[in-house]
C-alpha positions in Angstrom: 12.6 16.9 32.6 15.9 15.9 31.1 17.8 12.7 31.6 16.6 10.6 34.4 19.0 8.7 36.5 17.9 5.4 34.7 18.6 6.9 31.4 22.0 8.0 32.6 22.6 4.5 33.9 21.6 2.9 30.8 23.6 5.4 28.4 26.7 5.7 30.4 27.3 3.4 33.3 26.3 0.2 31.4 28.3 0.9 28.4 31.5 2.0 30.3 31.2 -0.9 32.6 31.0 -3.4 29.9 33.9 -1.8 28.1 35.9 -2.2 31.2 35.0 -5.7 31.8 36.1 -6.5 28.3 39.6 -5.2 28.9 40.2 -4.6 32.7 43.7 -3.7 32.3 43.0 -0.8 30.2 43.4 2.4 32.3 41.2 4.5 29.9 38.3 2.2 30.1 38.7 1.9 34.1 38.8 5.6 34.2 35.6 6.1 32.1 33.7 3.5 34.2 34.7 5.1 37.4 33.8 8.5 36.1 30.4 7.4 34.9 29.6 5.8 38.2 30.8 8.7 40.2 28.7 11.0 38.2 25.6 8.7 38.5 25.7 9.5 42.2 25.7 13.4 41.6 22.9 13.1 39.0 20.9 10.7 41.1 21.0 13.1 44.1 20.4 16.3 42.1 17.6 14.9 40.0 15.8 13.3 42.9 16.1 16.6 44.9 13.9 18.1 42.2 11.6 15.2 41.1 11.4 12.8 44.0 12.7 14.6 47.2 11.5 11.8 49.4 14.0 9.4 48.0 17.1 11.6 49.0 15.7 13.7 51.9 18.0 12.3 54.4 21.1 13.5 52.6 22.2 17.2 53.1 24.6 17.3 50.2 26.7 15.0 47.8 29.0 14.2 50.7 26.4 12.7 52.8 25.3 10.7 49.8 28.9 9.5 49.0 29.4 8.4 52.6 26.0 6.5 52.4 27.0 4.8 49.4 30.5 4.1 50.6 29.2 2.5 53.7 26.6 0.3 51.7 29.5 -0.9 49.4 32.1 -1.5 52.2 34.2 1.4 50.9 34.1 0.4 47.3 32.1 3.4 46.1 34.8 5.8 47.9 37.4 4.0 46.2 35.6 4.4 42.7 35.0 8.1 43.5 38.7 8.6 44.2 39.8 7.0 40.9 37.3 9.3 39.1 38.8 12.2 40.7 42.5 11.3 40.7 43.4 11.5 37.1 42.0 15.0 36.5 44.5 16.4 39.1 47.6 14.6 37.8 48.9 17.5 35.6 47.1 20.5 37.5 49.7 20.8 40.4 52.3 23.3 39.4 55.1 21.7 41.5 
């Protein structure tokens, strides 16, 4: 069965969130926390499409789920997802 979304949350999201809260000015900790939360959405959707499809049947893909989470968090989840994705692109642009 692999790692459940609850396992992922407990192992990665909580720890990274606690690290960030200890030092909210640390870019590394902020980035790690945002990546963990962003990936939780991917993990939750993929896992439940296999094991609990009724929980995610209204979402066609990750974009639908991200939009849903963003609406439910007044845009905060889209900001978190943007932070998680922004830093991986900083040095990949050849210009």
